C-alpha positions as CSV (number, residue, x, y, z in Angstrom):
1,M,0.0,0.0,0.0
2,P,1.4,3.5,-0.9
3,R,2.7,5.5,2.1
4,K,0.0,8.2,1.5
5,E,-2.7,5.6,2.0
6,L,-1.1,4.1,5.1
7,L,-0.9,7.6,6.7
8,K,-4.6,8.4,6.1
9,R,-5.5,6.4,9.3
10,V,-3.2,8.6,11.5
11,N,-5.0,10.6,14.1
12,R,-2.5,10.6,16.9
13,I,1.2,11.3,16.4
14,V,4.3,11.2,18.7
15,V,7.2,13.4,17.4
16,K,10.5,12.7,19.1
17,V,13.4,15.2,18.7
18,G,16.9,14.4,19.8
19,T,19.4,16.7,21.6
20,S,21.5,17.2,18.4
21,S,18.4,18.5,16.6
22,I,17.6,21.3,18.9
23,V,21.1,22.3,20.1
24,E,23.5,24.7,18.4
25,G,27.0,25.5,19.7
26,G,26.3,23.4,22.8
27,A,23.2,25.4,23.8
28,I,19.5,25.1,23.1
29,S,18.7,26.8,19.8
30,P,15.5,29.0,20.0
31,D,15.4,29.1,16.2
32,K,15.4,25.3,15.9
33,I,12.6,25.0,18.5
34,A,10.6,27.8,16.8
35,R,10.9,25.9,13.4
36,L,9.7,22.7,15.1
37,A,6.7,24.5,16.7
38,A,5.8,26.2,13.4
39,D,5.8,22.7,11.8
40,I,3.7,21.0,14.5
41,A,1.2,23.8,15.3
42,P,-0.8,23.6,12.0
43,L,-1.2,19.8,12.5
44,V,-2.7,20.4,15.9
45,R,-5.1,23.0,14.5
46,D,-6.0,20.5,11.8
47,G,-7.1,18.0,14.4
48,Y,-4.0,15.8,14.8
49,E,-3.5,15.0,18.5
50,T,0.3,15.4,18.8
51,V,2.8,14.6,21.6
52,L,6.4,16.0,21.5
53,V,9.1,13.9,23.2
54,S,12.1,16.1,23.6
55,S,15.6,15.4,24.8
56,G,18.0,18.1,25.7
57,A,17.6,18.8,29.4
58,I,21.0,17.7,30.5
59,G,22.7,19.4,27.6
60,A,20.8,22.7,28.3
61,G,21.6,22.5,32.0
62,S,25.3,21.7,31.6
63,S,25.6,24.6,29.1
64,A,23.9,27.0,31.4
65,L,26.1,26.0,34.3
66,G,29.3,26.0,32.3
67,R,29.9,22.2,32.8
68,K,31.2,19.7,30.3
69,R,28.7,17.0,29.9
70,D,31.2,14.2,29.4
71,T,32.9,14.9,32.7
72,L,29.7,14.9,34.9
73,A,29.0,12.3,37.6
74,I,25.5,10.9,37.8
75,P,24.3,13.3,40.5
76,E,25.7,16.2,38.6
77,K,23.9,15.1,35.4
78,Q,20.7,14.9,37.4
79,A,21.3,18.4,38.8
80,C,21.9,19.7,35.2
81,A,18.7,18.0,34.1
82,A,16.8,19.8,36.8
83,V,18.2,23.2,35.6
84,G,18.0,22.3,31.9
85,Q,14.4,21.0,31.9
86,T,13.1,24.5,33.0
87,I,15.2,26.1,30.2
88,L,13.9,23.6,27.7
89,M,10.2,24.0,28.7
90,N,10.5,27.8,28.6
91,E,11.8,27.7,25.0
92,Y,8.9,25.4,24.0
93,R,6.4,27.5,25.8
94,Q,7.5,30.6,24.1
95,A,7.7,29.0,20.6
96,F,4.2,27.4,20.9
97,R,2.7,30.5,22.4
98,R,3.7,32.3,19.2
99,E,1.6,29.7,17.4
100,S,-1.3,30.4,19.9
101,L,-0.9,27.0,21.6
102,E,0.0,25.9,25.1
103,V,2.3,23.1,26.1
104,G,2.2,20.8,29.1
105,Q,5.2,19.1,30.7
106,I,5.1,15.3,31.4
107,L,8.1,13.6,33.0
108,L,8.2,9.8,33.0
109,T,10.3,6.9,34.4
110,G,10.2,3.3,33.5
111,D,8.1,2.6,36.6
112,D,5.3,4.7,35.2
113,V,4.7,2.3,32.4
114,K,5.4,-0.9,34.3
115,H,2.6,-0.4,36.8
116,R,-0.8,-0.7,35.2
117,S,-2.5,2.0,37.3
118,R,0.2,4.6,36.6
119,F,0.2,3.7,32.9
120,L,-3.6,4.3,32.8
121,N,-3.2,7.5,34.8
122,A,-0.7,8.8,32.4
123,R,-3.1,8.0,29.5
124,H,-5.9,9.9,31.2
125,T,-3.6,12.9,31.6
126,F,-2.6,12.8,27.9
127,N,-6.3,12.6,26.9
128,A,-7.2,15.5,29.1
129,L,-4.4,17.6,27.5
130,F,-5.6,16.6,24.0
131,D,-9.2,17.7,24.9
132,M,-7.8,21.1,26.0
133,G,-5.9,21.6,22.8
134,V,-2.5,21.4,24.7
135,V,0.7,19.9,23.2
136,P,2.2,17.5,25.8
137,V,6.0,17.8,25.9
138,V,7.6,14.6,27.4
139,N,11.0,13.8,28.7
140,E,12.5,11.2,31.0
141,N,12.5,12.3,34.6
142,D,16.3,12.3,34.8
143,T,16.4,13.9,38.2
144,V,15.0,10.8,39.9
145,A,15.5,7.9,37.4
146,I,18.0,5.4,38.6
147,E,19.4,2.6,36.4
148,E,16.7,0.1,37.3
149,I,13.8,2.4,36.2
150,K,15.4,4.3,33.4
151,F,14.2,4.0,29.8
152,G,17.9,4.8,29.0
153,D,17.2,6.8,25.8
154,N,14.3,8.9,24.5
155,D,13.9,6.8,21.3
156,T,12.6,3.9,23.6
157,L,10.7,6.4,25.7
158,S,8.9,7.8,22.6
159,A,7.8,4.3,21.6
160,H,6.4,3.7,25.0
161,V,4.6,7.1,24.9
162,A,3.2,6.1,21.5
163,N,1.8,3.0,23.2
164,I,0.4,4.9,26.2
165,V,-1.6,7.3,23.9
166,E,-2.2,4.6,21.2
167,A,-0.6,6.7,18.5
168,E,-0.7,5.4,15.0
169,L,2.6,7.1,14.0
170,L,5.9,7.8,15.7
171,V,8.2,10.2,13.9
172,I,11.8,10.3,15.2
173,L,13.6,13.4,14.0
174,S,17.4,12.9,13.9
175,D,20.6,14.2,12.5
176,V,20.4,11.4,9.9
177,D,17.8,11.4,7.1
178,G,16.6,7.8,7.7
179,F,17.9,4.2,7.8
180,Y,20.8,3.4,5.4
181,W,21.5,-0.1,4.4
182,D,25.1,1.0,3.5
183,R,27.1,4.1,4.4
184,T,27.7,4.7,0.6
185,D,23.9,4.8,-0.2
186,A,22.8,8.0,-1.7
187,A,19.4,7.9,0.0
188,P,17.9,6.0,3.0
189,A,15.6,3.0,2.7
190,E,12.0,3.9,2.0
191,L,10.3,1.0,3.8
192,I,11.3,-1.7,6.3
193,T,8.6,-4.2,7.4
194,R,10.4,-6.1,10.1
195,I,13.4,-5.7,12.4
196,D,15.7,-8.8,11.9
197,D,19.3,-9.6,12.5
198,E,20.4,-8.0,9.2
199,V,18.7,-4.8,10.0
200,R,20.2,-4.7,13.5
201,A,23.7,-5.4,12.1
202,R,23.4,-2.6,9.5
203,G,22.2,-0.2,12.2
204,G,25.1,-0.8,14.6
205,G,26.7,2.7,14.1
206,A,26.7,5.3,16.8
207,G,24.7,8.5,16.8
208,S,26.0,12.1,16.8
209,G,27.4,11.9,20.3
210,Q,25.2,14.8,21.5
211,G,22.7,12.5,23.3
212,T,22.2,8.9,24.3
213,G,20.6,7.4,21.2
214,G,22.0,5.9,18.1
215,M,20.4,3.9,15.2
216,I,20.2,0.8,17.4
217,T,17.9,2.6,19.9
218,K,15.8,3.8,17.0
219,L,15.5,0.3,15.7
220,H,14.4,-0.9,19.1
221,A,11.7,1.8,19.0
222,A,10.7,0.7,15.5
223,E,10.4,-2.9,16.7
224,I,8.0,-1.8,19.5
225,M,5.9,0.1,16.9
226,I,5.8,-2.7,14.4
227,R,4.8,-5.3,17.0
228,S,2.1,-2.9,18.2
229,G,0.7,-2.8,14.6
230,E,1.6,0.8,14.2
231,M,4.1,2.9,12.1
232,M,7.4,4.8,12.7
233,I,9.4,7.1,10.5
234,I,13.0,8.2,10.9
235,A,13.6,11.5,9.2
236,G,16.1,14.4,9.2
237,A,15.3,17.1,11.7
238,D,16.7,19.8,9.4
239,T,14.3,19.0,6.5
240,P,11.9,22.0,6.2
241,R,8.4,21.3,7.5
242,V,9.3,17.7,7.9
243,V,6.4,16.4,10.0
244,S,3.8,18.2,7.9
245,R,5.2,16.9,4.7
246,I,5.4,13.3,6.1
247,L,1.7,13.5,6.9
248,Q,1.0,14.8,3.4
249,G,2.4,11.5,2.1
250,E,5.8,12.6,0.9
251,N,8.5,9.9,0.8
252,I,10.7,11.5,3.4
253,G,12.9,9.3,5.6
254,T,12.4,5.6,6.3
255,L,9.0,4.2,7.1
256,F,8.8,1.2,9.4
257,A,5.5,-0.6,9.0
258,G,4.6,-4.2,9.7
259,K,1.6,-6.3,8.6
260,T,0.2,-7.0,12.0
261,R,-3.1,-5.5,13.2
262,S,-3.0,-2.9,16.0
263,L,-2.8,-4.4,19.4
264,R,-5.4,-3.3,22.0
265,S,-4.1,-1.2,24.9
266,R,-3.9,-4.0,27.5
267,K,-2.0,-6.3,25.1
268,R,0.5,-3.5,24.4
269,W,1.1,-3.1,28.1
270,I,1.6,-6.8,28.5
271,A,4.0,-7.0,25.6
272,F,6.3,-4.1,26.4
273,N,5.8,-3.2,30.0
274,M,5.5,-6.4,32.0
275,K,8.7,-8.2,32.8
276,S,8.6,-12.0,32.3
277,T,9.5,-14.0,35.4
278,G,9.5,-17.5,33.9
279,G,8.6,-19.6,30.9
280,I,6.3,-22.3,29.5
281,V,7.1,-24.9,26.8
282,I,4.2,-26.0,24.7
283,D,3.7,-28.7,22.1
284,D,3.1,-28.2,18.3
285,G,-0.6,-28.6,18.6
286,A,-0.8,-25.7,21.2
287,V,1.5,-23.6,19.0
288,A,-0.9,-24.0,16.1
289,A,-3.9,-23.3,18.3
290,L,-2.4,-20.0,19.5
291,R,-1.0,-18.8,16.2
292,E,-3.7,-20.0,13.7
293,K,-6.9,-20.3,15.8
294,K,-6.2,-17.4,18.3
295,K,-7.1,-19.8,21.2
296,S,-6.3,-19.6,24.9
297,L,-3.5,-21.7,26.2
298,L,-4.7,-24.9,28.0
299,A,-2.9,-27.1,30.4
300,T,-3.1,-30.0,27.9
301,G,-0.7,-28.3,25.6
302,V,2.0,-27.5,28.2
303,T,5.0,-29.8,28.2
304,G,7.5,-27.9,30.4
305,V,7.8,-25.2,33.0
306,R,10.8,-22.8,33.4
307,G,11.7,-20.6,36.4
308,R,9.6,-19.5,39.3
309,F,6.4,-17.5,38.9
310,E,3.0,-16.8,40.6
311,F,-0.5,-16.3,39.5
312,G,-0.7,-13.0,37.6
313,D,2.9,-12.9,36.5
314,A,4.0,-12.6,32.9
315,V,5.7,-15.6,31.3
316,E,7.4,-16.3,27.9
317,I,6.0,-19.2,25.8
318,F,8.3,-21.4,23.8
319,S,7.8,-24.1,21.1
320,P,9.3,-27.6,21.4
321,R,12.3,-26.2,19.4
322,D,12.8,-23.4,21.9
323,E,11.4,-20.8,19.5
324,P,9.7,-17.8,21.1
325,V,6.0,-18.1,20.5
326,G,4.5,-15.4,22.7
327,K,4.0,-13.9,26.2
328,G,1.1,-13.8,28.6
329,I,-0.3,-13.4,32.1
330,V,-0.4,-16.8,33.7
331,N,-3.3,-18.2,35.9
332,Y,-1.2,-20.7,37.8
333,S,2.1,-20.7,39.7
334,D,5.0,-22.7,38.4
335,G,4.3,-25.4,41.1
336,E,0.7,-25.7,40.2
337,L,1.4,-25.8,36.4
338,S,4.0,-28.5,36.9
339,R,1.2,-30.7,38.5
340,I,-1.4,-30.0,35.8
341,R,0.7,-29.8,32.6
342,G,-0.5,-32.1,29.9
343,R,-3.8,-32.7,31.6
344,K,-7.3,-31.7,30.4
345,S,-9.1,-28.8,31.9
346,R,-11.8,-31.0,33.6
347,E,-9.0,-32.8,35.5
348,I,-7.5,-29.6,37.1
349,K,-9.9,-29.3,40.0
350,G,-9.3,-32.9,41.1
351,L,-5.5,-32.4,40.9
352,L,-5.3,-29.0,42.7
353,G,-8.6,-28.9,44.6
354,G,-10.5,-25.6,45.1
355,T,-10.9,-22.8,42.6
356,Y,-9.3,-23.3,39.2
357,F,-9.2,-21.7,35.7
358,D,-9.9,-23.5,32.5
359,E,-7.0,-21.7,30.8
360,V,-3.4,-21.5,31.7
361,I,-3.3,-18.1,29.8
362,N,-6.5,-16.5,28.5
363,R,-6.3,-15.3,24.9
364,D,-7.2,-11.8,26.1
365,D,-3.9,-11.8,28.2
366,L,-1.8,-13.4,25.4
367,I,0.6,-11.8,22.9
368,I,1.7,-13.9,19.9
369,Y,5.1,-13.0,18.3
């Protein structure tokens, strides 16, 4: 399907801009931010619900404080982020106010998407801002994020934000014009439909050095979007009116678009925000039932149990050949499942006694890879 046709279904957009795209001479560039606001504002007025994910807080703060970013310890980086975030938001507020629009700041950590209630609260906030005609500006909360709860880069953050708001399109603006199969290519690839080992190998180069992201982090974001059934485009931040022209269907940058249908919100959260604590091995009949017939996973198809897990945990599902099949929320602990594996649903009550579930994993709590 032509790109123009694919983009017709877009209503919500997440635009991610990296540090190198809004900085000049080591400091935030008001002119670059003004051009970005002038590009996005007409889309908002045309009815596109738009989120901006912006890096640059640490860079802005270190510049204002006269510190060299590459010499900063972690607490110093967090302090620079605290200073820089106010500078960054002030520039965005001024730029969008000239376009008669207000902005709202949202700072997130990994914990905010891992916990279902916080994930939903974030969505409600985004929806309220959309209803008010406000442009949400998102960044990682660098002042409090420790390693265990960091997204690590804003490419990954932007893909998670796209899943929170159920955006059909993520646009990553970068200092490169798209994904190049080879450094000698004159133009970037127009379309990539899946992220495989070859794509990852070709994308192994580093970014500009201004921020934390390179092509690998962008490919990780693309994988999240493709598996969610949505689209992502990498394009050059210096291209005039780049976001507007993309939505008009121009072949700018590289489009990442798979063939899977859009995942519902709950399934997106399971797929990308729940950490798997164990695994289940299933037979070929169960693999076919899950993949082809979209069935729930029953105990009769389970042949093995890996690791320790409890009711309500997320587990990975593997074929007899150890191929990843999917992921889901399990209704039994590892001990219970070891006792009922290979047995029919009607036998479970007699084996375990008390309350039981017909399914090991209900299809509504199941993601197939």
